[in-house]
N, C-alpha and C positions, 0 to 999 in steps of 0.2 A: 389603939383605938377606944372611942368614948363609948359609953355604956349605952348610947341608941343605937350606935353603928353594929357592939356585938348581937344587940337584939337581931337587928338585919340580918347579920351574917348567919347569925343561928336560923333566923326563918328559912334563908336560902340553901342551909344545909339541909334543914326539913324537906324542902323541894327535891333535893337530891337522892335522898334517902326512899320518900315516897316513890321516885321514879327510879331507882335500882329495886326498891320489894317489888314492884310490878302490882300494886294494892291500890285497886280505884279506890277503895275508904280512905287509905293515910293519904293518896293524893288531893281527894276533897276535903280533908281536914288542913291542908297547904293555903286552900284559895278562899277570897273572899266569894261567898254566894251573894252575887249579886250580877242581873242582867249586864251592867257595861264591862265586867272582864273580858280581855281579849287575847288571844294565842294565837302565835304563828310561827307554827312548824316548819324545818327546812323544806323547802319545796311544795307547799301547801299555801292555798288561800286562809287568809285570815279570818281567823273564828270570832265570832263575837255572841255574848251570854253562856249564863253559867251551864246551862245543859249540853249544849253544841261545843262547849270546852270539854266537858265530861264525859260527852259522847266520844271527844279525839282520844281522850286518853286511854279510855276503854278499847277502843278500837287497838291501839297501839301496844297495850298489855297484852291484847288478844294474841298479837301475832307476836310476840317478841320472848322468846324464853331464857333471855338472860341479855345483862347491860349493866356496864361498870364505868363508872368516868373516875377521869383525872381532871380536876378542876385548876388552871393555871391565869395569870392575869388577872385574878380576882380585886374588882374595886368596888367600893360601896361607900355611897351618898347618901343623906339625912337632912333632908328639908321641910322641916314639921311634923306633918302625919303622912309624907309622902318618902321613898326612899328607892334608889334604883343599884342593882348591882351587874356593873358587866364582866365577862370573864370569857372566857376559852372553856368550851367544853369538848374533852380530850376523849372520845368515847370509843369502846369495847361492845359489839354487840353480835347476835347471832339472830339474824334473818333468813328464816327459809334454809334452814342446814350452813348458810354462809357466812362465815368468820367477817364482820366488815368495822374498819375502825374509821374516824373522822373526827373533824376540827368542827367546832359549832361556834360560832362566836354570836353570844347570847346578850341580850338584854332583858333581866327580871324586875319587873316594878312591882311595889311592896305598899298596903296603904295600911297606917295603924286604926284600928277599932279597936272595940270593948273585948272583942278577945284576941287584941295583938295584932304583928304583924302579920298581912294576909297578902298573896298574889292577886294582882289585877291584871296582870300584863307579863306574859314571856313571849320574845321572841327570839328564834336562832334561824343563822343564815351559815351556810356552808362556805368552807375557807378551803381555798384549794390545797391548799400545804401549809403547817402550822411556824409560826416567825419562827425566824433564825435565833439561836443561840439563848433559848428560853432560861429563865429561872429557872431553879429547883421548884418543881411542882407541888402545889398545895392539894394535899388528899385527905379526904375525911372518910 
């Protein structure tokens, strides 16, 4: 993996560490502080703008006692100051006392700026079932 791809992979890992921590301050560090950022959580309408996106994370974190991810089929592409990561999020969570497992097909887009690679777009779509005969999972 090229150095730029490694940096983007690390930024992507930081996103999932922030997500699993359920700490809004950690999530804020991952995102570019721009009005142009966008986020599409599974089953939600598209959210646009820094404040709107951060409010969505606050709501998720307040209503999620625990969440863990196993990331599979991870691919990193870099084109200049933009990069995207496509992957499957295989998550285990607890929502309102119920254990939830799901596979989410995800695209994370990052932009390189003065502070390094920051997320500018996250989109996740529910998948009915995981792909068959998946390779060994990438765990962070």
